Every structure is written in structure tokens, then in C-alpha cells.
C-alpha positions as a Markdown table, in Angstrom:
| # | Residue | x | y | z |
|---|---|---|---|---|
| 1 | Unk | 0.1 | -0.1 | 0.2 |
| 2 | Unk | 2.8 | 2.5 | 0.8 |
| 3 | Unk | 4.2 | 1.8 | -2.9 |
| 4 | Unk | 1.2 | 2.9 | -4.7 |
| 5 | Unk | 0.6 | 5.8 | -2.2 |
| 6 | Unk | 4.0 | 6.8 | -3.4 |
| 7 | Unk | 3.6 | 6.4 | -6.8 |
| 8 | Unk | 0.5 | 8.5 | -6.7 |
| 9 | Unk | 2.2 | 11.0 | -5.1 |
| 10 | Unk | 5.1 | 11.4 | -7.7 |
| 11 | Unk | 2.0 | 11.2 | -10.8 |
| 12 | Unk | 0.4 | 14.1 | -8.7 |
| 13 | Unk | 3.7 | 16.5 | -8.2 |
| 14 | Unk | 4.6 | 15.9 | -12.0 |
| 15 | Unk | 1.2 | 16.8 | -13.1 |
| 16 | Unk | 1.1 | 19.9 | -11.1 |
| 17 | Unk | 4.0 | 21.4 | -12.9 |
| 18 | Unk | 2.0 | 21.5 | -16.1 |
| 19 | Unk | -0.6 | 23.2 | -14.4 |
| 20 | Unk | 1.6 | 26.0 | -12.5 |
| 21 | Unk | 3.3 | 26.9 | -15.8 |
| 22 | Unk | 2.0 | 30.4 | -17.0 |
| 23 | Unk | 1.4 | 30.9 | -21.1 |
| 24 | Unk | 4.2 | 33.6 | -21.7 |
| 25 | Unk | 4.3 | 33.7 | -25.8 |
| 26 | Unk | 6.1 | 37.0 | -26.7 |
| 27 | Unk | 8.1 | 37.0 | -23.2 |
| 28 | Unk | 11.9 | 36.1 | -22.5 |
| 29 | Unk | 12.0 | 35.2 | -19.2 |
| 30 | Unk | 14.7 | 32.9 | -19.3 |
| 31 | Unk | 17.3 | 35.7 | -18.6 |
| 32 | Unk | 18.0 | 37.6 | -15.7 |
| 33 | Unk | 16.3 | 41.0 | -15.8 |
| 34 | Unk | 14.6 | 40.9 | -19.4 |
| 35 | Unk | 11.1 | 40.0 | -17.7 |
| 36 | Unk | 8.5 | 42.4 | -19.3 |
| 37 | Unk | 11.4 | 44.5 | -21.0 |
| 38 | Unk | 9.1 | 44.9 | -23.9 |
| 39 | Unk | 6.4 | 47.0 | -22.2 |
| 40 | Unk | 9.7 | 49.2 | -20.5 |
| 41 | Unk | 11.2 | 50.6 | -23.4 |
| 42 | Unk | 10.9 | 54.9 | -23.6 |
| 43 | Unk | 8.9 | 56.0 | -26.0 |
| 44 | Unk | 9.8 | 60.0 | -25.1 |
| 45 | Unk | 13.0 | 59.8 | -24.7 |
| 46 | Unk | 12.8 | 59.5 | -21.0 |
| 47 | Unk | 13.6 | 56.7 | -18.2 |
| 48 | Unk | 11.2 | 54.4 | -17.5 |
| 49 | Unk | 10.0 | 52.9 | -14.2 |
| 50 | Unk | 7.6 | 50.0 | -14.2 |
| 51 | Unk | 5.4 | 49.9 | -10.7 |
| 52 | Unk | 2.4 | 47.1 | -10.5 |
| 53 | Unk | 2.5 | 46.9 | -14.5 |
| 54 | Unk | 1.8 | 50.8 | -15.4 |
| 55 | Unk | 5.1 | 52.3 | -16.9 |
| 56 | Unk | 5.8 | 55.8 | -15.9 |
| 57 | Unk | 8.1 | 57.5 | -18.4 |
| 58 | Unk | 10.0 | 60.6 | -16.3 |
| 59 | Unk | 11.6 | 62.9 | -19.4 |
| 60 | Unk | 13.8 | 65.4 | -17.6 |
| 61 | Unk | 15.2 | 68.5 | -19.3 |
| 62 | Unk | 16.8 | 71.8 | -17.1 |
| 63 | Unk | 13.2 | 73.8 | -18.3 |
| 64 | Unk | 10.6 | 71.5 | -18.0 |
| 65 | Unk | 9.2 | 67.6 | -16.7 |
| 66 | Unk | 7.0 | 65.5 | -18.3 |
| 67 | Unk | 6.2 | 62.3 | -16.6 |
| 68 | Unk | 3.9 | 60.1 | -19.6 |
| 69 | Unk | 2.2 | 57.0 | -17.5 |
| 70 | Unk | 0.5 | 53.9 | -19.5 |
| 71 | Unk | -1.0 | 50.9 | -19.2 |
| 72 | Unk | -0.1 | 47.8 | -21.2 |
| 73 | Unk | 0.8 | 50.3 | -23.9 |
| 74 | Unk | -2.1 | 52.2 | -23.6 |
| 75 | Unk | -2.0 | 56.1 | -22.3 |
| 76 | Unk | -3.4 | 56.5 | -18.9 |
| 77 | Unk | -6.3 | 58.6 | -18.0 |
| 78 | Unk | -4.6 | 61.9 | -16.6 |
| 79 | Unk | -8.1 | 64.0 | -16.3 |
| 80 | Unk | -7.4 | 65.2 | -12.4 |
| 81 | Unk | -4.2 | 63.5 | -12.0 |
| 82 | Unk | -1.3 | 64.6 | -10.6 |
| 83 | Unk | 2.4 | 64.1 | -9.6 |
| 84 | Unk | 4.9 | 65.4 | -6.7 |
| 85 | Unk | 8.3 | 65.1 | -7.3 |
| 86 | Unk | 11.1 | 65.3 | -5.5 |
| 87 | Unk | 15.0 | 65.3 | -7.3 |
| 88 | Unk | 18.3 | 64.8 | -5.7 |
| 89 | Unk | 21.0 | 65.7 | -7.1 |
| 90 | Unk | 24.2 | 65.6 | -4.6 |
| 91 | Unk | 23.0 | 67.5 | -1.7 |
| 92 | Unk | 20.6 | 69.7 | -3.6 |
| 93 | Unk | 17.0 | 68.8 | -3.1 |
| 94 | Unk | 14.2 | 69.9 | -5.6 |
| 95 | Unk | 10.5 | 69.6 | -5.6 |
| 96 | Unk | 7.9 | 70.1 | -8.4 |
| 97 | Unk | 4.3 | 69.6 | -8.7 |
| 98 | Unk | 2.8 | 67.7 | -11.9 |
| 99 | Unk | -0.2 | 68.8 | -13.9 |
| 100 | Unk | -1.6 | 67.5 | -16.7 |
| 101 | Unk | -1.2 | 68.8 | -20.1 |
| 102 | Unk | -2.3 | 67.1 | -23.4 |
| 103 | Unk | -0.8 | 63.4 | -22.7 |
| 104 | Unk | 1.3 | 64.2 | -19.6 |
| 105 | Unk | 1.8 | 65.7 | -16.7 |
| 106 | Unk | 3.7 | 68.4 | -17.0 |
| 107 | Unk | 5.8 | 71.5 | -14.7 |
| 108 | Unk | 7.8 | 74.0 | -16.1 |
| 109 | Unk | 10.6 | 75.9 | -14.4 |
| 110 | Unk | 14.5 | 75.4 | -13.6 |
| 111 | Unk | 15.8 | 71.7 | -12.6 |
| 112 | Unk | 18.9 | 70.2 | -12.4 |
| 113 | Unk | 18.3 | 67.0 | -14.3 |
| 114 | Unk | 21.9 | 65.8 | -14.4 |
| 115 | Unk | 23.0 | 62.1 | -14.9 |
| 116 | Unk | 22.5 | 60.5 | -11.7 |
| 117 | Unk | 19.7 | 62.5 | -10.5 |
| 118 | Unk | 17.2 | 60.7 | -8.3 |
| 119 | Unk | 13.7 | 61.3 | -8.4 |
| 120 | Unk | 10.7 | 60.1 | -6.4 |
| 121 | Unk | 7.2 | 60.8 | -7.8 |
| 122 | Unk | 4.3 | 60.3 | -6.0 |
| 123 | Unk | 1.3 | 59.8 | -9.0 |
| 124 | Unk | -2.2 | 60.1 | -7.9 |
| 125 | Unk | -4.5 | 59.2 | -10.8 |
| 126 | Unk | -8.1 | 59.9 | -10.8 |
| 127 | Unk | -9.8 | 56.9 | -8.1 |
| 128 | Unk | -7.0 | 55.4 | -7.5 |
| 129 | Unk | -4.3 | 55.3 | -4.2 |
| 130 | Unk | -1.3 | 57.5 | -4.6 |
| 131 | Unk | 1.9 | 55.3 | -6.3 |
| 132 | Unk | 5.0 | 56.1 | -5.5 |
| 133 | Unk | 8.1 | 55.6 | -8.3 |
| 134 | Unk | 11.2 | 55.9 | -8.3 |
| 135 | Unk | 13.7 | 56.9 | -11.5 |
| 136 | Unk | 17.7 | 57.6 | -11.4 |
| 137 | Unk | 18.2 | 59.6 | -14.7 |
| 138 | Unk | 20.9 | 58.8 | -17.2 |
């Protein structure tokens, strides 16, 4: 009886692997850091961060900052949205508030946006809790 129980458990264990597999056609999960890499491509020349399957692309220039938000390749509804940014460059700390302008959240001003600048964004989309998003400028 013990042998038949062992065989049954082994068969169940091997068959469970087929159920656990997820169909990821078009995804490359074999190499480190490649999971869903196709979704994290910059569309506007900025730096992309993905949080909970939502892409945030930060385009930072010395005179303006824009944040593009997309969900599975489709632009997010930015009506009623806003973002508060904290830029950290060396010992310098700057803050900016972004508001909807067209298909992005934007702020104009004078910003220190050199390579290595760290940016923390608190993004609030209409009807959703605020989301923290982190970037490092290149």
C-alpha cells in the first residue's frame, strides 16, 4: 500500500508542474532582468519605471519635466491626476508639482536634471491611491 501511495503522490507532483506553468508567448523570462522588458521601452526619450504593470516615463530637461503614464501600452487617463516630484542631485533637493497637459503630467521651471539625479514621484491618478515611483536619470 505504501508503494502505491508513493507512486500516486509522485504522479500528482509531476502533473502539477503543467498546471503551474503560465503561457508567456512573446515573453523572454529566461535571462535575468528580461521579464516584460518589451513594456519598459522609453517612448518619449526618457527613463522608464514600471510599478504594478503601469509604465511611468520621466522626461527631464533643465526647463521642464514631463511624466507619461501608460497601462499595457495604452495612455492612462490623466484627467484629475497630479504628481509631486522630489529631485535629489548630490546634496541639492528640489521639488516640483506636475499637472495634466495633453498626454502627460508636466511642470515648467529650472531643474537640476544631470546624470545620476534620483527622482521620487508620488503619482495620483483619478480614483486610485497614490503610487510611489522611483527613477535615476541617465
